Each structure stands twice: as C-alpha cells, then as structure tokens.
C-alpha positions as CSV (number, residue, x, y, z in Angstrom):
1,X,-93.0,17.6,-1.5
2,X,-92.2,13.9,-1.9
3,X,-91.2,12.0,1.2
4,X,-88.0,10.4,-0.1
5,X,-87.6,8.5,3.2
6,X,-91.0,6.8,3.2
7,X,-89.6,3.3,2.6
8,X,-86.1,3.8,4.2
9,X,-85.0,1.2,6.8
10,X,-83.3,4.0,8.7
11,X,-86.4,6.2,9.0
12,X,-86.9,7.2,12.7
13,X,-83.2,6.9,13.5
14,X,-81.9,10.4,12.6
15,X,-78.2,9.6,13.6
16,X,-78.1,6.5,11.3
17,X,-79.8,8.5,8.5
18,X,-77.3,11.3,8.6
19,X,-74.4,8.8,8.4
20,X,-75.9,6.6,5.7
21,X,-74.9,6.6,2.0
22,X,-78.4,7.4,0.6
23,X,-77.5,11.0,-0.3
24,X,-80.9,12.3,0.8
25,X,-79.6,14.0,4.0
26,X,-80.8,17.3,2.8
27,X,-84.3,15.9,2.9
28,X,-86.8,18.0,4.7
29,X,-87.6,15.3,7.2
30,X,-84.0,14.8,8.4
31,X,-83.6,18.6,8.8
32,X,-86.9,18.9,10.6
33,X,-86.1,16.1,13.0
34,X,-82.6,17.4,13.7
35,X,-84.0,20.9,14.6
36,X,-86.6,19.3,16.9
37,X,-84.0,17.2,18.7
38,X,-81.8,20.3,19.1
39,X,-84.7,22.3,20.6
40,X,-85.6,19.6,23.0
41,X,-81.9,19.1,24.1
42,X,-81.7,22.9,24.7
43,X,-84.9,22.8,26.8
44,X,-83.7,19.9,28.9
45,X,-80.4,21.7,29.4
46,X,-82.1,24.9,30.6
47,X,-84.3,22.9,33.0
48,X,-81.5,21.0,34.6
49,X,-78.7,23.5,34.9
50,X,-78.0,25.1,38.3
51,X,-77.7,28.9,38.0
52,X,-75.7,30.9,40.5
53,X,-77.7,33.7,42.0
54,X,-74.5,35.9,42.2
55,X,-73.6,35.4,38.6
56,X,-77.1,35.6,37.1
57,X,-79.9,36.5,39.5
58,X,-83.4,35.3,38.6
59,X,-85.7,37.9,37.0
60,X,-87.6,40.0,39.5
61,X,-91.0,39.7,38.0
62,X,-94.1,39.6,40.2
63,X,-95.2,35.9,40.5
64,X,-92.0,34.5,38.9
65,X,-91.2,31.1,40.4
66,X,-87.9,29.2,40.5
67,X,-86.6,26.0,42.3
68,X,-84.1,27.4,44.8
69,X,-81.1,25.7,46.5
70,X,-79.2,26.8,49.5
71,X,-77.6,25.4,52.7
72,X,-78.3,21.8,51.5
73,X,-82.0,22.4,50.9
74,X,-84.1,22.9,47.8
75,X,-87.4,24.9,47.8
76,X,-89.8,26.7,45.6
77,X,-89.2,30.5,45.6
78,X,-91.7,33.1,44.3
79,X,-91.0,36.8,43.7
80,X,-93.7,38.7,45.6
81,X,-93.9,42.4,46.6
82,X,-90.2,43.0,45.9
83,X,-88.8,39.9,47.6
84,X,-87.9,36.3,46.9
85,X,-90.1,34.3,49.3
86,X,-89.7,30.7,50.4
87,X,-91.2,28.7,53.3
88,X,-88.0,27.4,54.8
89,X,-86.3,30.9,55.2
90,X,-82.9,29.7,53.7
91,X,-81.0,32.1,51.5
92,X,-81.0,31.0,47.9
93,X,-77.5,30.5,46.4
94,X,-78.5,28.7,43.2
95,X,-81.7,28.1,41.3
96,X,-83.3,26.2,38.3
97,X,-86.0,27.7,36.2
98,X,-89.3,26.0,36.5
99,X,-91.1,24.9,33.3
100,X,-94.3,26.7,32.4
101,X,-97.5,25.2,33.8
102,X,-99.4,23.0,31.4
103,X,-102.5,24.6,29.9
104,X,-105.8,23.3,31.4
C-alpha cells in the first residue's frame, strides 16, 4: 500500500489531518493512528476512574490487586484467602484498577 501521507505537512497531527482538505482521510495511516489514540484514551480513563465498591466490587480473584480508597486514605489491597487485605485496616469504599506489571 502506498503511503499517501509521506510528504504531507500535517503528518503526525491526526486532528489537523482529519480536518484538512486533502481528501485522503480514509488513508490507512489516519485510521490506524485514530484507533491507537482511542485505545490509549480508554486505557488512561480506566486507570484514573474511581470505582465504587458498592456499585461494582472488584473481582475476587486470588492475588488480584487494586489501589483502594477509604476514610481519607489510599492503600494497595490484595485479594488473598477470600478477603481483601490492606496494611492500614481501613474499609475500602472506592478503588482504581492497577495496571499490569511490566514484563521483565
């Protein structure tokens, strides 16, 4: 496939590209970048949104970890032997999913 955007001055600026008058917006590169941006935005949203324990409790999977919040504190919680454990002993009211650990 030919890269129609190879010499374009707007290359690298997806928003400017989509609103330009070059008529190559259906180009594979523009679509690819838009999909990548959307996936990254979704990931950032999922990692920064507080989730209510009452509305959507975290999954009870052995070893599952979340960043918990409660009574003005934040703490790491791990599901172990049927319980959510944390070192400060505060009940978790909200949580944020932790990202996966990077591979070594």
